[in-house]
C-alpha positions in Angstrom: 126.2 127.5 149.6 128.3 127.5 152.8 131.0 129.9 153.2 134.5 128.6 152.0 137.5 129.8 154.1 140.2 128.6 151.9 142.5 131.4 150.4 141.7 132.6 146.9 145.2 133.3 145.8 147.2 131.4 148.5 147.5 131.1 152.2 145.4 134.0 154.0 148.2 136.2 155.5 147.2 137.3 158.9 148.8 139.8 161.3 148.3 142.7 163.9 148.0 146.4 163.8 147.7 149.0 166.3 144.0 150.6 166.1 143.3 154.3 166.9 141.2 155.2 169.9 138.2 155.9 170.0 137.0 153.0 167.9 134.4 155.4 166.2 135.4 157.5 163.2 133.6 159.7 160.9 132.1 158.3 157.7 130.8 159.7 154.4 128.5 156.8 154.0 125.6 158.9 155.2 122.7 161.0 154.1 123.4 164.0 151.7 122.0 166.5 154.5 124.8 165.3 156.7 127.6 166.0 154.2 127.8 162.4 153.0 127.4 160.7 149.5 123.8 160.0 149.9 123.9 156.4 151.5 121.7 156.0 154.6 124.2 153.8 156.1 125.0 155.9 159.3 124.5 159.2 160.7 128.1 160.0 159.7 130.0 157.6 162.0 131.5 154.2 161.2 133.3 151.6 163.5 135.9 149.3 161.7 138.1 146.9 163.9 140.1 145.0 161.0 142.0 145.6 158.2 141.0 143.3 155.1 137.8 141.0 154.8 138.3 137.2 154.0 134.9 137.2 152.1 137.0 138.2 149.3 134.4 139.6 147.0 136.2 140.9 143.9 133.9 143.9 143.3 134.9 145.4 146.7 136.2 149.0 146.5 137.9 148.7 150.0 141.0 146.7 148.7 141.9 149.8 146.3 141.8 152.2 149.4 144.2 149.7 151.6 146.5 149.4 148.6 146.6 153.2 147.8 146.7 154.7 151.4 147.3 151.8 153.8 150.7 150.5 152.9 152.8 153.0 154.9 150.7 151.9 157.9 149.9 148.3 157.5 152.8 147.4 155.5 153.2 145.2 152.4 150.5 142.7 153.3 147.8 144.8 151.7 149.6 144.2 148.5 148.3 140.7 148.6 145.2 139.6 146.7 141.8 141.0 148.3 140.6 138.4 150.7 143.9 137.0 151.4 145.1 139.2 154.1 143.6 140.2 157.5 144.8 142.5 160.3 143.1 142.6 163.7 144.1 145.1 166.3 146.6 144.3 169.1 145.1 146.7 171.3 141.4 145.8 170.8 140.6 145.5 174.6 142.1 148.6 175.4 140.4 150.3 172.4 136.9 149.0 173.5 137.6 150.0 177.3 138.7 153.6 176.4 136.1 154.3 173.6 133.8 157.1 175.3 130.6 155.2 174.2 128.4 157.8 175.9 129.7 160.4 173.4 127.7 158.8 170.8 124.6 158.1 172.8 121.7 158.3 170.2 123.8 158.4 167.2 123.8 155.7 164.5 127.1 154.1 163.7 127.9 151.8 160.9 129.4 148.5 161.8 131.3 148.1 159.5 132.1 150.0 156.6 135.4 148.5 155.4 134.9 144.9 156.4 132.3 142.5 157.5 132.2 142.4 161.3 131.1 138.9 161.5 133.7 137.0 159.3 134.7 134.0 161.2 138.2 135.1 161.8 136.6 138.0 164.0 134.4 135.7 165.9 133.1 137.3 169.2 134.7 140.9 168.4 131.3 142.4 167.2 129.7 141.2 170.3 132.4 142.6 172.8 131.7 146.0 171.1 127.7 145.7 171.1 127.9 144.8 174.9 129.7 147.8 175.7 128.0 150.3 173.2 124.3 149.3 173.4 123.7 149.9 177.1 125.2 153.3 176.6 122.5 154.3 174.1 124.6 153.9 170.9 122.4 153.0 167.8 123.7 150.8 165.0 123.5 149.9 161.4 125.0 146.5 161.2 126.0 145.5 157.6 126.8 141.8 157.1 126.8 138.9 154.8 127.5 136.3 157.5 125.3 133.8 159.2 127.3 134.3 162.2 125.4 137.4 162.9 122.4 135.2 164.1 124.8 134.1 167.1 124.2 137.6 168.5 120.4 137.5 167.7 119.5 137.6 171.6 121.7 140.8 172.2 120.3 142.4 169.0 116.8 141.5 170.2 117.1 143.0 173.5 118.1 146.3 172.1 116.0 146.0 169.0 115.1 149.9 169.1 118.8 150.7 168.8 119.6 148.3 165.7 118.9 147.9 162.2 120.4 144.7 160.6 121.2 144.9 157.0 122.7 142.3 154.5 123.9 142.5 151.0 123.3 140.5 147.9 124.3 140.9 144.3 122.2 138.3 142.6 119.7 135.5 143.0 121.8 133.1 140.8 123.6 130.6 142.9 126.4 129.9 140.2 126.9 133.5 139.5 127.1 134.2 143.3 129.8 131.7 143.8 131.9 133.4 141.3 131.6 137.1 142.6 131.1 136.2 146.3 133.4 133.3 146.9 133.3 132.9 150.5 129.8 134.2 151.2 126.7 132.3 152.3 124.2 131.9 149.6 121.5 134.5 148.7 118.8 132.3 150.2 120.7 131.9 153.5 121.2 135.7 153.6 117.5 136.2 153.3 116.9 133.7 156.1 119.0 136.2 158.2 116.4 138.8 157.6 113.7 136.5 158.1 115.0 135.4 161.6 115.7 139.1 162.6 112.3 140.4 161.4 110.7 137.7 163.5 112.6 139.0 166.5 111.3 142.4 165.9 114.6 143.9 164.5 114.6 146.5 161.7 115.9 144.9 158.6 117.2 146.1 155.2 118.8 144.8 152.1 121.5 146.2 149.8 121.0 144.8 146.1 124.6 145.5 145.0 126.4 145.6 142.8 123.9 145.0 140.1 125.9 143.5 137.1 125.5 144.1 133.4 124.6 141.2 131.3 127.1 138.5 131.4 127.3 135.0 130.0 127.0 133.4 133.3 124.0 135.6 134.2 122.5 137.2 130.9 119.1 138.2 132.1 119.4 141.5 134.5 115.6 141.8 134.6 114.8 138.1 135.6 117.6 138.3 138.2 116.3 141.4 139.7 112.6 140.0 139.6 113.6 136.9 141.4 115.5 138.7 144.0 112.3 140.9 144.5 110.2 137.7 144.8 112.7 136.2 147.4 112.5 139.5 149.4 108.8 139.9 149.2 108.5 136.8 151.4 110.4 138.6 154.3 109.3 142.2 153.4 112.4 144.1 154.8 111.8 147.7 155.9 113.8 149.4 153.2 115.9 148.0 150.1 118.6 150.0 148.6 120.3 149.3 145.2 123.4 150.2 143.2 125.0 149.1 139.9 128.4 147.8 139.6 131.0 150.8 139.2 134.5 150.8 138.5 136.7 151.1 141.8 140.3 150.7 141.7 141.2 147.3 140.3 137.8 145.6 140.9 137.0 145.3 137.0 140.3 143.4 136.4 139.7 141.1 139.5 136.3 140.4 138.3 137.2 139.8 134.6 139.8 137.3 135.9 137.2 135.4 137.8 134.6 135.6 135.0 136.7 135.0 132.1 134.9 137.8 130.1 135.2 141.4 129.6 132.7 143.6 131.5 131.5 146.4 129.4 130.7 149.7 131.3 127.8 151.0 129.4 127.1 154.7 129.4 123.4 154.6 130.5 123.3 151.2 132.2 122.9 153.0 135.6 120.1 154.8 134.7 118.3 152.0 132.8 118.8 149.3 135.4 117.6 151.7 138.3 114.2 152.0 136.4 114.0 148.2 136.3 115.1 147.8 139.8 112.2 150.0 141.2 109.6 148.6 139.0 110.3 144.8 139.8 110.5 145.7 143.7 107.4 148.0 143.6 105.3 145.4 141.8 106.2 143.2 145.1 105.3 146.0 147.5 108.7 146.8 148.4 110.1 150.4 148.9 112.9 150.8 146.5 115.9 153.2 147.0 118.5 153.5 144.2 121.9 155.0 144.8 122.8 156.4 141.4 126.5 156.8 140.1 125.9 160.5 139.7 122.7 162.4 139.8 120.3 164.0 142.4 118.3 161.6 144.6 114.7 162.8 145.2 112.8 161.3 148.1 109.2 160.9 147.5 108.5 160.9 151.3 109.7 163.4 154.0 109.9 162.0 157.4 110.6 163.4 160.9 111.6 160.2 162.6 115.2 159.7 162.0 114.6 155.7 162.7 112.1 155.6 159.9 114.1 155.3 156.5 112.0 152.9 154.4 110.8 155.5 152.0 110.7 155.5 148.1 112.9 157.6 146.2 113.3 158.2 142.5 116.6 159.3 140.8 117.3 161.5 137.9 119.4 158.5 136.6 123.1 159.2 136.5 125.5 158.5 133.6 127.1 155.2 134.7 130.5 157.1 134.8 132.6 156.6 137.9 133.6 159.8 139.5 137.0 160.9 138.3 137.2 158.5 135.3 135.6 158.6 131.7 135.7 155.1 130.5 132.3 154.4 128.8 131.9 151.9 125.9 128.8 150.8 123.9 125.4 152.6 123.4 123.8 151.3 126.2 121.2 148.4 127.2 118.0 149.9 125.9 117.1 146.6 124.2 118.3 144.1 126.8 116.4 146.1 129.6 113.5 147.1 127.5 110.1 147.1 129.6 
């Protein structure tokens, strides 16, 4: 499946905004020890250089943030359907030039947390950033779903000790992927990104997310995870994260419009699917890290090397309830996910 750049709800609206300098900002997508929410996606820093993401994945939480907090800064464009708006900075060259990259020497930055840095509309911009930052000792966790990251493989290989390349994939089912990731390369293509990066000696990771409950288009959750584990076992990424689907803003409404069926929020799905996820990946010899919706993450491996994060964790589970909301229905999926 090749990426389709046609609009989802109409013509893609494009515009400019004035980004703040420096380009690097604090992020909560980091470890609990650093005051974050338990996701090992940076050392407390992120670098975003666009508003919007034309991948248009309807499960994404970012759209609700832009609509709630960004309208006063970016205007009514953020009220358009997610995936159908994109703003790029009118001062990008200035921001790259004036960011004091040396300040973050040795620190790991997430590129990026609110958009894919390698969507076609941002062609070449990520490389401009990396060419400035990497020689100054900045480290990066690069998060993408785009094959275009391979255009920069030469640069990433040159600085392989400062980079880990991470892709996300929600399902092994191609038809289901076309629905929930409408402009994203196929799951198999994203695994190929990992393979090429791994061959080049770059540390690689995968986020299996969001893991959906059973649906008519993809009824068997366990089989889906098993097939993903099989696909990934051929590459053996350095680490694998997993996370179930959670209610974020209007993402359930958008998904139900696309899938033409309701998505039930089961009160124990998060706990049950985390067990299935860990079991299937460990059978393939892969370290499985689960991000529970709530609950304590317990590491089974303590490490001193901050670059070595491919450790296994267990979770107390989680109740499947989104923070600050109380919607739960049904009695859970024990029969469906029964081992």
